[in-house]
C-alpha positions in Angstrom: 91.2 149.7 51.3 88.9 150.9 48.7 87.2 148.5 46.3 86.0 149.3 42.8 84.9 147.4 39.7 87.7 145.1 38.5 88.8 145.0 34.8 89.8 141.8 33.2 93.3 140.7 34.2 96.1 140.3 31.6 96.3 136.6 30.5 99.8 135.5 29.6 100.5 132.8 27.0 100.8 129.2 28.2 99.6 127.8 31.5 100.7 130.8 33.7 97.9 132.4 35.7 96.9 136.1 34.9 98.9 138.9 36.4 96.3 140.3 38.8 98.1 142.5 41.3 100.8 145.2 41.2 102.9 146.3 44.2 103.6 150.0 43.6 106.6 151.3 45.6 105.8 154.9 46.6 107.3 155.3 50.0 110.8 156.7 49.2 112.1 160.0 50.4 113.0 161.3 46.9 116.2 163.0 48.0 117.7 163.2 44.5 114.6 165.1 43.3 115.1 167.9 45.8 114.0 170.7 46.0 110.9 169.5 44.2 110.3 166.9 46.9 110.5 169.4 49.8 106.7 169.7 49.8 105.5 166.8 47.7 106.4 163.1 47.4 108.4 162.1 44.4 105.6 160.0 42.9 103.5 163.2 42.6 106.2 165.2 40.8 104.9 166.0 37.3 106.5 164.8 34.1 104.9 165.3 30.6 101.8 166.9 32.1 100.9 164.5 34.9 102.4 163.0 38.1 104.8 160.1 37.7 102.4 157.9 39.8 99.6 158.6 37.2 101.8 157.4 34.4 102.4 154.1 36.2 98.7 153.6 36.8 98.1 154.3 33.1 100.4 151.4 32.3 98.7 149.1 34.8 95.3 149.9 33.4 96.4 149.2 29.9 97.7 145.8 31.0 94.5 144.9 32.7 95.9 144.9 36.2 93.0 144.6 38.6 94.5 145.4 42.0 97.3 147.7 43.2 99.0 147.7 46.6 100.8 151.0 47.3 103.2 151.6 50.1 103.5 155.0 51.7 105.9 156.8 54.1 107.1 160.3 53.1 104.2 162.7 52.9 101.9 159.7 53.0 98.7 161.7 53.4 99.4 163.4 50.0 99.8 160.0 48.3 96.7 158.6 49.9 94.6 161.6 48.9 95.8 161.3 45.4 95.0 157.7 45.2 91.4 158.3 46.5 90.7 161.0 44.0 92.6 159.8 40.9 92.5 156.0 41.0 88.8 155.4 41.7 88.5 152.8 38.9 90.9 150.3 40.5 91.0 148.3 43.6 93.7 149.8 45.8 95.2 148.8 49.2 97.6 151.0 51.1 100.6 149.4 53.0 101.4 152.0 55.7 105.0 152.6 56.4 104.6 155.9 58.2 106.3 154.6 61.3 109.3 153.1 59.7 110.6 153.2 56.1 111.4 149.6 55.0 113.2 150.1 51.7 112.3 148.2 48.6 112.5 144.6 49.8 111.2 145.3 53.3 108.3 147.3 51.8 107.2 144.4 49.6 107.6 141.9 52.4 105.4 143.9 54.7 102.7 144.2 52.0 102.6 140.5 51.2 99.4 139.9 53.2 97.7 142.5 51.1 99.0 141.1 47.8 97.4 137.7 48.0 98.8 136.3 44.8 101.7 133.9 44.3 103.1 135.9 41.4 102.8 139.7 41.1 104.1 142.8 39.5 106.4 145.2 41.4 106.8 148.7 40.0 108.7 151.7 41.2 106.3 154.7 41.2 108.9 157.1 39.8 109.3 155.2 36.5 108.6 156.7 33.1 108.4 154.3 30.2 106.7 154.2 26.8 105.6 150.8 25.5 106.9 149.4 22.3 105.3 146.9 19.9 104.5 144.7 22.9 103.6 146.4 26.2 106.2 145.9 28.9 103.9 144.2 31.5 102.5 141.9 28.8 106.0 141.0 27.8 106.9 140.0 31.3 103.7 137.9 31.6 104.4 136.1 28.4 108.0 135.3 29.3 107.3 134.1 32.9 108.3 130.5 33.6 107.0 129.4 37.0 109.3 126.4 37.2 112.5 128.3 36.4 112.0 131.8 37.9 111.7 133.6 41.2 112.2 137.1 39.6 111.8 138.3 36.0 113.2 141.9 35.6 112.4 144.3 32.8 115.7 145.6 31.6 116.8 148.1 29.0 120.1 148.3 27.1 122.5 150.8 28.7 122.7 152.6 25.4 118.9 153.2 25.5 118.7 154.1 29.2 117.7 157.8 28.7 119.0 160.2 31.3 120.6 157.4 33.2 124.1 158.1 34.6 125.1 154.7 35.9 127.3 152.0 34.5 124.6 149.4 34.0 123.3 146.8 36.5 123.3 143.3 34.9 124.7 141.0 32.3 122.2 138.6 30.7 122.9 135.4 28.8 121.1 134.0 25.7 118.4 132.4 27.9 117.8 135.5 29.9 119.7 134.5 33.1 121.0 137.5 34.9 124.3 138.1 36.6 125.7 141.2 38.3 127.9 143.9 36.9 131.5 143.2 37.7 133.3 145.7 39.9 134.9 148.4 37.9 133.2 147.3 34.7 130.2 148.3 32.6 127.2 146.1 32.3 125.0 146.1 29.2 121.6 146.2 30.9 119.8 148.6 33.3 116.9 147.6 35.5 113.9 149.7 34.7 112.1 149.4 38.0 109.5 146.9 36.7 109.6 143.2 37.6 107.5 140.1 38.1 108.2 138.4 41.4 107.1 135.1 43.0 106.3 134.9 46.7 109.2 132.5 46.8 111.6 135.4 46.3 110.5 136.7 49.8 110.9 133.5 51.7 113.0 133.8 54.9 113.6 137.5 54.6 115.1 139.5 57.4 113.1 141.7 59.7 113.0 145.5 59.1 114.4 147.5 56.2 116.3 145.8 53.4 116.8 146.2 49.6 115.4 144.0 46.9 119.1 143.6 45.9 119.5 141.1 48.7 116.8 138.9 47.2 118.1 139.3 43.7 121.6 138.2 44.7 120.0 135.1 46.3 118.0 134.4 43.2 121.1 135.0 40.9 123.1 132.5 43.0 120.3 129.9 42.5 120.0 130.7 38.8 116.4 131.8 39.2 116.8 135.6 38.3 115.9 136.3 34.7 115.6 139.4 32.5 113.6 140.5 29.5 114.5 143.5 27.3 112.0 146.4 27.2 111.0 147.1 23.6 110.0 150.7 24.0 111.5 153.8 25.6 112.6 154.3 29.2 113.7 157.3 31.1 115.5 157.6 34.4 113.6 160.6 35.9 115.6 160.7 39.1 116.6 164.4 39.3 114.9 167.8 38.5 117.2 168.1 35.5 116.1 164.8 34.0 112.5 166.0 33.9 113.2 168.7 31.3 115.5 166.3 29.3 112.8 163.6 29.3 110.1 166.0 28.2 112.3 167.4 25.4 113.0 163.9 24.1 109.3 163.0 24.2 108.4 166.2 22.4 111.0 165.5 19.8 109.6 162.1 19.0 
């Protein structure tokens, strides 16, 4: 783990502690992005002039995040080298999954000893988003309610989910409580890959690989999974074709 000077952490409204640490998920195989991922990991695929991972860290810096824990598996040496050379202004710890890919939930569970905080950001490293009037991470911090929530997901309306081909992920009531898309139906909100999570979400998790969906379902059943709507732009950059479409939309304003 490398240690660098720490910027001030984002301070949310109310009595909630600052968001200090982000877990950045960078271990995936990037199969949908082939052939671009044949020789480089998906987080290092370039969009709008820089790797996706760099865009994520730009957002973390803007929000005042002091620490990042990054998990690695596929072409892990390339990701670690990039972190050493490009992220020298942040404190970074690497959670090594070279021996066994643990999926999203298992990856965060393995990294918990490195995260240290009771509440932390979890970000997919292949995201591309543009902040609106309120930055997305700041919005999550402002809306967090420690007494009510185990997970707070940043969602975007399906109609504004650029390049996204799915049917939506969640319904959300007036209080922000999430429920799943019903089978065979369309849901109005898409998960952006950005969330605030409590360590409570990872209590009594299974050993080995598992998806965060397992934990969300548990939190939904308990009424402790919430959402907040992203106020800016979001792009699902999951395939090579989506890169050009994203860049064209950005260039067109």
